[in-house]
TIKOL-695398 format. One line per field, with one value per atom (N, C-alpha, C, O): residue number from 0; atom name; residue in one letter; x, y, z. Coordinates in pm, whole numbers, plus 50000, padded with zeros to 5 digits. Example, Ala and Ser with C-alpha at 12.3 -4.5 7.8 and 13.67 -1.06 7.14 Angstrom:
<atoms>
resi: c(0:0:0:0:1:1:1:1)
name: c(N:CA:C:O:N:CA:C:O)
resn: c(a:a:a:a:s:s:s:s)
X: c(51319:51230:51320:51424:51285:51367:51290:51341)
Y: c(49431:49550:49670:49668:49775:49894:50003:50114)
Z: c(50780:50780:50780:50846:50708:50714:50787:50804)
</atoms>
This chain:
<atoms>
resi: c(0:0:0:0:1:1:1:1:2:2:2:2:3:3:3:3:4:4:4:4:5:5:5:5:6:6:6:6:7:7:7:7:8:8:8:8:9:9:9:9:10:10:10:10:11:11:11:11:12:12:12:12:13:13:13:13:14:14:14:14:15:15:15:15:16:16:16:16:17:17:17:17:18:18:18:18:19:19:19:19:20:20:20:20:21:21:21:21:22:22:22:22:23:23:23:23:24:24:24:24:25:25:25:25:26:26:26:26:27:27:27:27:28:28:28:28:29:29:29:29:30:30:30:30:31:31:31:31:32:32:32:32:33:33:33:33:34:34:34:34:35:35:35:35:36:36:36:36:37:37:37:37:38:38:38:38:39:39:39:39:40:40:40:40:41:41:41:41:42:42:42:42:43:43:43:43:44:44:44:44:45:45:45:45:46:46:46:46:47:47:47:47:48:48:48:48:49:49:49:49:50:50:50:50:51:51:51:51:52:52:52:52:53:53:53:53:54:54:54:54:55:55:55:55:56:56:56:56:57:57:57:57:58:58:58:58:59:59:59:59:60:60:60:60:61:61:61:61:62:62:62:62:63:63:63:63:64:64:64:64:65:65:65:65:66:66:66:66:67:67:67:67:68:68:68:68:69:69:69:69:70:70:70:70:71:71:71:71:72:72:72:72:73:73:73:73:74:74:74:74:75:75:75:75:76:76:76:76:77:77:77:77:78:78:78:78:79:79:79:79:80:80:80:80:81:81:81:81:82:82:82:82:83:83:83:83:84:84:84:84:85:85:85:85:86:86:86:86:87:87:87:87:88:88:88:88:89:89:89:89:90:90:90:90:91:91:91:91:92:92:92:92:93:93:93:93:94:94:94:94:95:95:95:95:96:96:96:96:97:97:97:97:98:98:98:98:99:99:99:99:100:100:100:100:101:101:101:101:102:102:102:102:103:103:103:103:104:104:104:104:105:105:105:105:106:106:106:106:107:107:107:107:108:108:108:108:109:109:109:109:110:110:110:110:111:111:111:111:112:112:112:112:113:113:113:113:114:114:114:114:115:115:115:115:116:116:116:116:117:117:117:117:118:118:118:118:119:119:119:119:120:120:120:120:121:121:121:121:122:122:122:122:123:123:123:123:124:124:124:124:125:125:125:125:126:126:126:126:127:127:127:127:128:128:128:128:129:129:129:129:130:130:130:130:131:131:131:131:132:132:132:132:133:133:133:133:134:134:134:134:135:135:135:135:136:136:136:136:137:137:137:137:138:138:138:138:139:139:139:139:140:140:140:140:141:141:141:141:142:142:142:142:143:143:143:143:144:144:144:144:145:145:145:145:146:146:146:146:147:147:147:147:148:148:148:148:149:149:149:149:150:150:150:150:151:151:151:151:152:152:152:152:153:153:153:153:154:154:154:154:155:155:155:155:156:156:156:156:157:157:157:157:158:158:158:158:159:159:159:159:160:160:160:160:161:161:161:161:162:162:162:162:163:163:163:163:164:164:164:164:165:165:165:165:166:166:166:166:167:167:167:167:168:168:168:168:169:169:169:169:170:170:170:170:171:171:171:171:172:172:172:172:173:173:173:173:174:174:174:174:175:175:175:175:176:176:176:176:177:177:177:177:178:178:178:178:179:179:179:179:180:180:180:180:181:181:181:181:182:182:182:182:183:183:183:183:184:184:184:184:185:185:185:185:186:186:186:186:187:187:187:187:188:188:188:188:189:189:189:189:190:190:190:190:191:191:191:191:192:192:192:192:193:193:193:193:194:194:194:194:195:195:195:195:196:196:196:196:197:197:197:197:198:198:198:198:199:199:199:199:200:200:200:200:201:201:201:201:202:202:202:202)
name: c(N:CA:C:O:N:CA:C:O:N:CA:C:O:N:CA:C:O:N:CA:C:O:N:CA:C:O:N:CA:C:O:N:CA:C:O:N:CA:C:O:N:CA:C:O:N:CA:C:O:N:CA:C:O:N:CA:C:O:N:CA:C:O:N:CA:C:O:N:CA:C:O:N:CA:C:O:N:CA:C:O:N:CA:C:O:N:CA:C:O:N:CA:C:O:N:CA:C:O:N:CA:C:O:N:CA:C:O:N:CA:C:O:N:CA:C:O:N:CA:C:O:N:CA:C:O:N:CA:C:O:N:CA:C:O:N:CA:C:O:N:CA:C:O:N:CA:C:O:N:CA:C:O:N:CA:C:O:N:CA:C:O:N:CA:C:O:N:CA:C:O:N:CA:C:O:N:CA:C:O:N:CA:C:O:N:CA:C:O:N:CA:C:O:N:CA:C:O:N:CA:C:O:N:CA:C:O:N:CA:C:O:N:CA:C:O:N:CA:C:O:N:CA:C:O:N:CA:C:O:N:CA:C:O:N:CA:C:O:N:CA:C:O:N:CA:C:O:N:CA:C:O:N:CA:C:O:N:CA:C:O:N:CA:C:O:N:CA:C:O:N:CA:C:O:N:CA:C:O:N:CA:C:O:N:CA:C:O:N:CA:C:O:N:CA:C:O:N:CA:C:O:N:CA:C:O:N:CA:C:O:N:CA:C:O:N:CA:C:O:N:CA:C:O:N:CA:C:O:N:CA:C:O:N:CA:C:O:N:CA:C:O:N:CA:C:O:N:CA:C:O:N:CA:C:O:N:CA:C:O:N:CA:C:O:N:CA:C:O:N:CA:C:O:N:CA:C:O:N:CA:C:O:N:CA:C:O:N:CA:C:O:N:CA:C:O:N:CA:C:O:N:CA:C:O:N:CA:C:O:N:CA:C:O:N:CA:C:O:N:CA:C:O:N:CA:C:O:N:CA:C:O:N:CA:C:O:N:CA:C:O:N:CA:C:O:N:CA:C:O:N:CA:C:O:N:CA:C:O:N:CA:C:O:N:CA:C:O:N:CA:C:O:N:CA:C:O:N:CA:C:O:N:CA:C:O:N:CA:C:O:N:CA:C:O:N:CA:C:O:N:CA:C:O:N:CA:C:O:N:CA:C:O:N:CA:C:O:N:CA:C:O:N:CA:C:O:N:CA:C:O:N:CA:C:O:N:CA:C:O:N:CA:C:O:N:CA:C:O:N:CA:C:O:N:CA:C:O:N:CA:C:O:N:CA:C:O:N:CA:C:O:N:CA:C:O:N:CA:C:O:N:CA:C:O:N:CA:C:O:N:CA:C:O:N:CA:C:O:N:CA:C:O:N:CA:C:O:N:CA:C:O:N:CA:C:O:N:CA:C:O:N:CA:C:O:N:CA:C:O:N:CA:C:O:N:CA:C:O:N:CA:C:O:N:CA:C:O:N:CA:C:O:N:CA:C:O:N:CA:C:O:N:CA:C:O:N:CA:C:O:N:CA:C:O:N:CA:C:O:N:CA:C:O:N:CA:C:O:N:CA:C:O:N:CA:C:O:N:CA:C:O:N:CA:C:O:N:CA:C:O:N:CA:C:O:N:CA:C:O:N:CA:C:O:N:CA:C:O:N:CA:C:O:N:CA:C:O:N:CA:C:O:N:CA:C:O:N:CA:C:O:N:CA:C:O:N:CA:C:O:N:CA:C:O:N:CA:C:O:N:CA:C:O:N:CA:C:O:N:CA:C:O:N:CA:C:O:N:CA:C:O:N:CA:C:O:N:CA:C:O:N:CA:C:O:N:CA:C:O:N:CA:C:O:N:CA:C:O:N:CA:C:O:N:CA:C:O:N:CA:C:O:N:CA:C:O:N:CA:C:O:N:CA:C:O:N:CA:C:O:N:CA:C:O:N:CA:C:O:N:CA:C:O:N:CA:C:O:N:CA:C:O:N:CA:C:O:N:CA:C:O:N:CA:C:O:N:CA:C:O:N:CA:C:O:N:CA:C:O:N:CA:C:O:N:CA:C:O:N:CA:C:O)
resn: c(m:m:m:m:n:n:n:n:e:e:e:e:l:l:l:l:i:i:i:i:t:t:t:t:i:i:i:i:v:v:v:v:d:d:d:d:d:d:d:d:e:e:e:e:p:p:p:p:d:d:d:d:i:i:i:i:l:l:l:l:e:e:e:e:l:l:l:l:v:v:v:v:s:s:s:s:l:l:l:l:h:h:h:h:l:l:l:l:k:k:k:k:k:k:k:k:s:s:s:s:g:g:g:g:f:f:f:f:r:r:r:r:v:v:v:v:k:k:k:k:g:g:g:g:f:f:f:f:p:p:p:p:d:d:d:d:a:a:a:a:e:e:e:e:s:s:s:s:f:f:f:f:t:t:t:t:a:a:a:a:f:f:f:f:l:l:l:l:d:d:d:d:t:t:t:t:d:d:d:d:t:t:t:t:p:p:p:p:n:n:n:n:l:l:l:l:i:i:i:i:i:i:i:i:l:l:l:l:d:d:d:d:l:l:l:l:m:m:m:m:l:l:l:l:p:p:p:p:d:d:d:d:i:i:i:i:d:d:d:d:g:g:g:g:l:l:l:l:e:e:e:e:i:i:i:i:c:c:c:c:k:k:k:k:y:y:y:y:q:q:q:q:i:i:i:i:l:l:l:l:g:g:g:g:l:l:l:l:e:e:e:e:l:l:l:l:g:g:g:g:a:a:a:a:d:d:d:d:d:d:d:d:y:y:y:y:v:v:v:v:t:t:t:t:k:k:k:k:p:p:p:p:f:f:f:f:s:s:s:s:p:p:p:p:k:k:k:k:e:e:e:e:l:l:l:l:v:v:v:v:a:a:a:a:r:r:r:r:v:v:v:v:k:k:k:k:a:a:a:a:v:v:v:v:l:l:l:l:r:r:r:r:r:r:r:r:h:h:h:h:t:t:t:t:r:r:r:r:e:e:e:e:e:e:e:e:e:e:e:e:t:t:t:t:k:k:k:k:k:k:k:k:i:i:i:i:e:e:e:e:i:i:i:i:g:g:g:g:d:d:d:d:a:a:a:a:i:i:i:i:v:v:v:v:i:i:i:i:d:d:d:d:l:l:l:l:e:e:e:e:k:k:k:k:y:y:y:y:e:e:e:e:v:v:v:v:t:t:t:t:v:v:v:v:k:k:k:k:g:g:g:g:k:k:k:k:k:k:k:k:i:i:i:i:d:d:d:d:l:l:l:l:t:t:t:t:s:s:s:s:t:t:t:t:e:e:e:e:f:f:f:f:r:r:r:r:i:i:i:i:l:l:l:l:q:q:q:q:l:l:l:l:l:l:l:l:a:a:a:a:s:s:s:s:r:r:r:r:k:k:k:k:g:g:g:g:a:a:a:a:v:v:v:v:f:f:f:f:t:t:t:t:r:r:r:r:d:d:d:d:t:t:t:t:i:i:i:i:l:l:l:l:d:d:d:d:y:y:y:y:l:l:l:l:w:w:w:w:g:g:g:g:e:e:e:e:e:e:e:e:k:k:k:k:a:a:a:a:v:v:v:v:i:i:i:i:d:d:d:d:r:r:r:r:t:t:t:t:i:i:i:i:d:d:d:d:v:v:v:v:h:h:h:h:i:i:i:i:r:r:r:r:h:h:h:h:l:l:l:l:r:r:r:r:e:e:e:e:k:k:k:k:l:l:l:l:g:g:g:g:s:s:s:s:t:t:t:t:a:a:a:a:h:h:h:h:l:l:l:l:i:i:i:i:k:k:k:k:n:n:n:n:v:v:v:v:r:r:r:r:g:g:g:g:i:i:i:i:g:g:g:g:y:y:y:y:k:k:k:k:l:l:l:l:e:e:e:e:e:e:e:e)
X: c(50400:50320:50164:50097:50124:49965:49902:49818:49942:49881:49738:49719:49644:49513:49500:49512:49478:49456:49304:49239:49251:49107:49120:49203:49023:49006:48875:48778:48857:48715:48702:48770:48621:48601:48461:48425:48376:48247:48236:48129:48367:48364:48409:48527:48306:48337:48440:48496:48468:48583:48715:48802:48742:48836:48888:48999:48762:48772:48824:48912:48772:48816:48941:49014:48983:49118:49232:49331:49214:49309:49317:49425:49197:49189:49274:49347:49256:49318:49481:49556:49522:49656:49716:49821:49654:49704:49718:49822:49604:49606:49712:49770:49742:49857:49993:50094:49977:50110:50119:50210:50007:50013:49942:49936:49889:49805:49673:49621:49617:49467:49390:49444:49277:49218:49081:49028:49007:48866:48832:48902:48723:48685:48533:48453:48517:48392:48364:48447:48232:48178:48155:48154:48135:48092:48155:48213:48137:48197:48134:48200:47993:47916:47964:48005:47976:48010:48149:48185:48232:48374:48396:48461:48344:48329:48273:48316:48177:48119:48216:48222:48288:48406:48502:48557:48520:48662:48610:48693:48486:48460:48492:48511:48500:48547:48694:48744:48748:48877:48948:48887:49088:49184:49276:49361:49258:49364:49495:49516:49594:49725:49740:49811:49667:49665:49526:49453:49492:49367:49392:49447:49328:49325:49194:49090:49191:49074:49055:49140:48933:48894:48834:48750:48867:48814:48684:48619:48638:48486:48402:48391:48344:48255:48105:48082:48015:47884:47820:47729:47851:47780:47880:47828:47984:48078:48208:48267:48240:48370:48492:48516:48566:48697:48771:48823:48778:48868:48799:48863:48658:48582:48614:48614:48638:48681:48805:48820:48901:49028:49037:49113:48942:48938:48881:48915:48777:48732:48818:48800:48911:49014:49137:49190:49190:49331:49330:49431:49245:49249:49281:49333:49243:49257:49372:49472:49353:49461:49587:49683:49618:49739:49814:49937:49741:49804:49835:49935:49742:49741:49783:49842:49759:49776:49937:50008:49987:50119:50153:50263:50045:50087:49935:49830:49954:49825:49855:49964:49758:49775:49638:49530:49656:49527:49481:49561:49354:49299:49309:49294:49332:49355:49500:49590:49519:49647:49690:49602:49817:49878:49839:49883:49766:49762:49897:49914:49996:50118:50202:50278:50190:50235:50187:50261:50038:49981:50025:50038:50048:50085:50241:50281:50313:50454:50436:50492:50356:50351:50294:50337:50204:50150:50261:50264:50350:50478:50556:50588:50590:50679:50628:50710:50494:50459:50451:50478:50414:50428:50564:50591:50650:50804:50864:50943:50823:50863:50799:50858:50677:50606:50673:50696:50713:50781:50909:50943:50983:51124:51120:51198:51001:50969:50933:50977:50850:50820:50935:50944:51019:51135:51241:51306:51244:51357:51287:51353:51144:51091:51155:51136:51233:51291:51288:51292:51281:51262:51405:51431:51482:51611:51583:51510:51621:51610:51761:51839:51792:51929:52022:51991:52132:52223:52234:52319:52131:52125:52015:52043:51897:51778:51748:51763:51706:51665:51539:51542:51434:51296:51292:51280:51301:51280:51119:51070:51056:50902:50876:50766:50963:50928:50956:50880:51077:51106:51044:51048:50986:50947:51056:51040:51174:51273:51314:51283:51382:51443:51585:51616:51670:51812:51847:51808:51924:51968:52129:52188:52193:52336:52375:52474:52296:52351:52298:52299:52252:52204:52062:51993:52008:51860:51790:51828:51690:51633:51487:51422:51432:51309:51205:51203:51106:50982:50862:50863:50762:50634:50566:50604:50473:50406:50345:50330:50307:50246:50355:50343:50461:50580:50636:50669:50651:50688:50605:50653:50464:50381:50368:50328:50396:50409:50530:50522:50647:50755:50753:50814:50692:50664:50580:50607:50463:50379:50450:50435:50524:50605:50715:50744:50769:50884:50813:50885:50702:50631:50632:50651:50608:50613:50702:50657:50823:50919:50901:50916:50871:50867:50711:50678:50624:50478:50439:50498:50337:50286:50166:50068:50164:50057:49983:50050:49874:49801:49779:49785:49760:49745:49620:49624:49511:49395:49422:49376:49504:49541:49619:49600:49696:49790:49703:49716:49606:49505:49429:49416:49377:49302:49379:49324:49514:49612:49618:49603:49642:49661:49531:49543:49418:49303:49171:49063:49186:49055:48949:48961:48828:48711:48711:48622:48786:48806:48868:48880:48901:48993:48908:48806:48945:48864:48965:48948:49070:49171:49185:49158:49232:49245:49366:49465:49358:49490:49617:49724:49615:49738:49830:49952:49724:49793:49919:50022:49901:50001:50130:50239:50115:50253:50303:50421:50245:50307:50388:50496:50334:50402:50534:50640:50502:50609:50727:50844:50684:50801:50876:50998:50806:50882:50984:51103:50901:50984:51117:51225:51096:51213:51332:51450:51275:51375:51451:51574:51385:51443:51526:51625:51500:51597:51720:51804:51739:51850:51888:51809:52024:52069:52007:52032:51913:51844:51706:51627:51684:51523:51484:51368:51583:51550:51476:51408:51496:51440:51284:51225:51225:51086:51043:51049:51006:50968:50815:50726:50803:50664:50612:50685:50504:50446:50333:50227:50384:50299:50147:50105:50065:49911:49874:49754:49954:49905:49938:49847:50069:50104:50249:50330:50295:50437:50477:50390:50597:50661:50796:50852:50852:50990:51045:50981:51170:51254:51393:51446:51461:51602:51692:51812)
Y: c(48980:48998:49000:48906:49136:49123:49225:49311:49207:49271:49207:49086:49296:49272:49230:49321:49106:49057:49035:48961:49097:49075:49003:49030:48894:48805:48829:48821:48856:48884:48781:48788:48687:48551:48510:48508:48473:48406:48265:48205:48208:48068:48028:48028:47995:47969:47874:47885:47772:47678:47759:47736:47860:47910:48024:48042:48085:48175:48103:48153:47994:47909:47858:47865:47799:47741:47867:47854:47987:48091:48138:48152:48166:48212:48130:48183:47994:47913:47903:47887:47911:47917:48046:48044:48159:48293:48298:48335:48260:48259:48168:48211:48056:47977:48040:48006:48139:48218:48354:48438:48350:48464:48610:48707:48594:48706:48729:48636:48856:48863:48847:48899:48791:48767:48783:48737:48861:48891:48847:48880:48772:48733:48796:48821:48816:48867:48796:48780:48751:48683:48765:48714:48897:48972:49120:49155:49192:49321:49420:49488:49409:49504:49502:49611:49391:49375:49412:49458:49388:49441:49580:49629:49662:49790:49871:49980:49803:49871:49854:49941:49751:49740:49846:49902:49871:49976:50119:50210:50140:50264:50275:50388:50171:50177:50126:50158:50050:49980:49984:49993:49979:49961:49845:49848:49750:49629:49662:49762:49580:49585:49550:49615:49439:49368:49309:49261:49313:49260:49166:49193:49035:48925:48937:48921:48965:48989:48905:48897:48848:48768:48852:48935:48840:48928:48902:48987:48778:48739:48725:48621:48841:48838:48847:48891:48804:48808:48952:48977:49026:49164:49274:49339:49293:49392:49313:49228:49364:49313:49362:49478:49250:49289:49410:49486:49432:49570:49674:49761:49680:49791:49821:49935:49720:49736:49806:49911:49747:49815:49965:50040:50001:50129:50232:50350:50154:50215:50226:50320:50144:50138:50205:50288:50181:50228:50264:50233:50322:50390:50299:50338:50177:50079:49979:50006:49864:49754:49802:49740:49890:49909:50005:50011:50075:50136:50062:50086:49970:49904:49769:49731:49686:49540:49539:49615:49447:49417:49285:49265:49191:49068:48985:49019:48876:48802:48662:48629:48572:48431:48380:48437:48275:48220:48113:48072:48062:47950:47830:47852:47709:47682:47722:47727:47750:47809:47732:47675:47725:47655:47752:47867:47726:47817:47854:47963:47752:47794:47887:47971:47875:47992:48120:48218:48124:48254:48306:48428:48238:48303:48360:48467:48278:48327:48464:48562:48474:48603:48697:48811:48688:48774:48833:48952:48747:48784:48870:48983:48825:48896:49029:49118:49054:49195:49284:49404:49223:49305:49338:49445:49250:49280:49389:49472:49387:49492:49628:49730:49636:49776:49813:49932:49716:49766:49830:49933:49770:49818:49981:50073:49981:50116:50204:50319:50167:50263:50319:50434:50220:50251:50357:50444:50331:50403:50547:50649:50534:50644:50700:50819:50623:50662:50543:50422:50600:50504:50543:50660:50439:50447:50414:50316:50467:50427:50411:50505:50283:50262:50319:50317:50369:50436:50594:50659:50646:50772:50874:50991:50818:50900:50848:50728:50933:50911:51004:51127:50932:51000:50990:50882:51103:51112:51154:51264:51049:51058:51150:51205:51168:51253:51392:51480:51421:51549:51607:51728:51527:51558:51620:51722:51540:51600:51480:51364:51517:51434:51467:51583:51376:51410:51328:51212:51393:51310:51310:51417:51203:51203:51289:51361:51288:51378:51507:51577:51539:51699:51712:51641:51796:51812:51887:52001:51827:51895:51950:51876:52068:52121:52077:52112:51991:51952:52006:52027:52027:52074:51944:51831:51965:51865:51762:51648:51798:51706:51624:51502:51685:51613:51515:51403:51552:51457:51342:51230:51367:51257:51162:51047:51202:51117:51036:50914:51095:51010:50927:50820:50960:50861:50747:50631:50787:50669:50570:50449:50618:50546:50452:50342:50506:50449:50345:50255:50347:50261:50111:50013:50108:49973:49976:49996:49956:49975:49874:49754:49921:49821:49798:49754:49840:49847:49971:50079:49946:50050:50115:50046:50228:50329:50383:50464:50369:50442:50599:50640:50665:50813:50831:50914:50750:50777:50737:50800:50624:50588:50694:50717:50751:50868:50980:51044:51008:51121:51081:51163:50953:50926:50936:50971:50909:50901:51054:51086:51146:51281:51354:51430:51340:51426:51340:51394:51207:51131:51175:51210:51168:51201:51372:51421:51434:51573:51616:51732:51516:51548:51613:51557:51735:51787:51828:51928:51743:51780:51652:51540:51682:51585:51503:51551:51369:51281:51333:51299:51417:51474:51563:51580:51616:51692:51619:51680:51483:51408:51415:51418:51418:51431:51533:51520:51663:51776:51780:51838:51722:51693:51602:51616:51507:51399:51460:51436:51548:51624:51713:51723:51781:51876:51793:51817:51678:51600:51540:51536:51497:51448:51555:51536:51658:51782:51789:51794:51790:51811:51690:51702:51582:51467:51450:51369:51539:51546:51396:51319:51368:51247:51137:51037:51136:51007:50994:50904:51108:51114:50989:50950:50929:50803:50680:50593:50683:50590:50573:50469:50701:50720:50682:50769:50579:50539:50549:50534:50577:50610:50466:50413:50406:50295:50350:50407:50318:50388:50363:50248:50466:50431:50392:50374:50376:50338:50429:50482:50454:50536:50535:50536:50532:50548:50443:50386:50414:50319:50382:50466:50330:50374:50225:50128:50222:50116:50148:50241:50067:50093:50054:50079)
Z: c(52079:51973:52006:52049:51975:52012:51889:51916:51782:51663:51627:51631:51592:51555:51412:51330:51366:51236:51213:51286:51115:51065:50945:50858:50941:50833:50775:50851:50655:50573:50472:50369:50490:50394:50434:50552:50324:50343:50362:50378:50359:50380:50526:50561:50604:50744:50788:50897:50695:50725:50713:50797:50607:50592:50722:50772:50747:50854:50979:51049:51003:51132:51125:51223:51004:51004:51006:51078:50925:50937:51074:51131:51132:51266:51368:51451:51353:51451:51425:51522:51318:51288:51334:51397:51307:51359:51512:51568:51578:51717:51779:51878:51735:51760:51752:51814:51665:51635:51727:51728:51799:51915:51886:51961:51753:51708:51786:51848:51782:51806:51691:51594:51666:51536:51560:51661:51454:51442:51299:51203:51289:51142:51125:51214:50971:50930:50806:50717:50803:50698:50565:50454:50591:50467:50489:50592:50388:50369:50486:50565:50478:50585:50700:50740:50790:50912:50941:51050:50830:50843:50842:50934:50738:50728:50859:50897:50913:51032:51152:51239:51156:51250:51237:51331:51115:51088:51134:51149:51154:51213:51350:51396:51423:51557:51606:51714:51520:51543:51416:51310:51424:51313:51336:51424:51260:51252:51212:51142:51255:51208:51065:50988:51029:50914:50877:50964:50741:50706:50577:50470:50626:50523:50452:50516:50326:50271:50135:50046:50135:50023:49919:49953:49795:49687:49640:49580:49667:49615:49741:49806:49767:49884:49827:49715:49907:49855:49860:49780:49928:49923:49849:49758:49874:49814:49774:49841:49644:49606:49688:49723:49713:49803:49756:49838:49621:49575:49635:49694:49628:49683:49840:49886:49905:50045:50049:50113:49978:49961:49940:50000:49841:49821:49928:49941:50010:50108:50220:50297:50241:50358:50307:50382:50194:50161:50030:49967:49972:49830:49705:49601:49733:49614:49628:49694:49566:49577:49519:49566:49436:49395:49498:49496:49585:49697:49825:49893:49855:49989:49997:50098:49899:49907:49923:49857:50015:50048:49974:49923:49972:49912:49897:49952:49812:49792:49771:49726:49802:49793:49720:49736:49644:49558:49653:49737:49648:49708:49611:49491:49655:49800:49838:49754:49977:50021:50144:50208:50183:50298:50417:50406:50527:50640:50706:50759:50700:50754:50657:50707:50528:50447:50470:50482:50476:50502:50637:50646:50734:50873:50846:50893:50771:50742:50681:50731:50567:50499:50583:50561:50678:50780:50861:50892:50893:51001:50909:50947:50782:50705:50665:50650:50645:50598:50730:50724:50851:50981:51014:51069:50984:51012:50925:50971:50792:50699:50726:50690:50790:50822:50943:50961:51038:51156:51125:51183:51033:50999:50937:50962:50850:50791:50887:50880:50988:51096:51182:51225:51198:51288:51215:51274:51089:51018:50955:50938:50923:50872:50756:50728:50681:50565:50448:50470:50331:50219:50127:50097:50091:50025:49885:49871:49786:49639:49605:49594:49589:49542:49637:49756:49601:49676:49669:49728:49585:49554:49622:49651:49640:49670:49820:49844:49918:50033:50068:50063:50102:50129:50287:50345:50349:50501:50528:50502:50581:50575:50714:50721:50814:50918:50895:50937:50819:50791:50669:50653:50582:50459:50365:50296:50372:50290:50197:50222:50091:49983:49958:49930:49967:49924:49803:49788:49714:49600:49605:49593:49620:49634:49739:49727:49852:49966:49970:50070:49860:49858:49865:49791:49947:49970:49850:49820:49782:49687:49731:49804:49693:49724:49634:49516:49694:49616:49689:49811:49614:49641:49715:49686:49802:49877:49787:49829:49659:49561:49508:49503:49468:49416:49514:49473:49657:49749:49766:49782:49761:49790:49658:49675:49543:49422:49440:49425:49472:49476:49601:49596:49710:49814:49779:49811:49702:49671:49571:49587:49473:49372:49442:49397:49551:49616:49711:49756:49740:49851:49795:49867:49659:49596:49462:49349:49490:49383:49271:49293:49153:49055:48999:48889:49109:49069:48978:48985:48891:48811:48861:48886:48876:48926:48822:48758:48781:48686:48710:48826:48634:48651:48751:48842:48731:48806:48950:49044:48965:49105:49178:49298:49113:49169:49201:49305:49107:49149:49276:49367:49286:49408:49520:49624:49518:49628:49677:49795:49573:49600:49648:49745:49595:49626:49649:49673:49639:49679:49591:49473:49673:49603:49576:49505:49619:49601:49468:49430:49409:49261:49163:49124:49118:49005:48888:48818:48877:48769:48687:48730:48560:48462:48486:48541:48442:48473:48416:48467:48308:48240:48350:48349:48449:48557:48617:48646:48631:48684:48607:48664:48476:48371:48414:48447:48432:48450:48598:48608:48695:48838:48821:48881:48723:48712:48645:48675:48544:48471:48553:48540:48640:48741:48826:48843:48881:48980:48913:48971:48794:48711:48706:48733:48668:48674:48785:48777:48904:49047:49073:49147:49024:49055:48982:49019:48858:48801:48755:48700:48789:48737:48761:48694:48865:48902:48852:48880:48766:48712:48635:48631:48573:48483:48571:48515:48697:48787:48792:48821:48756:48739:48593:48506:48568:48417:48389:48472:48258:48211:48152:48068:48185:48139:48025:48049:47907:47803:47803:47797:47809:47813:47948:47969:48040:48178:48284:48349:48309:48414:48450:48357:48585:48614:48710:48774:48724:48808:48847:48777:48976:49013:49007:49047:48950:48935:48954:48893:49045:49054:48956:48969)
</atoms>
């Protein structure tokens, strides 16, 4: 176990306590008291996991999420509220890293027993039959499947697809979703519309 964990928190006691427990569990740890020093670090290195306080003195933690991984809806695996148990936090860190290791090993996302998304081949099969998706449709499905049950707003999906380059209206997403559902056939119902907000994928 040699994963690098970064902790961003302006409370020195928490930085020290969490660092201590993670180091005892065999992780490499680097702590940062503010967003500025952390984002500077990201220019030269990439941690395996980030423990991020949302209430920072210089930049809101959510803004760091957007800088690093296009927003909390897309990137956060879990959250804990203060005060928290350091042992519980370490257990959650291990669980998140185990989950990502499994995903990297398989390179596939399975949705129920009907849909398989092959992330290496960029292929989607529905009940064993390959369906032809555009790159945009594939990425939307991949995003929704990355956190089953989570609601993604249209704006979040646009950010994921085009980032700062987006020059399209959010209703464009509705068109892509409609085409995606048509191609998913009998499994189209798994993509659900959350009225006034966006979409989610639910088994």
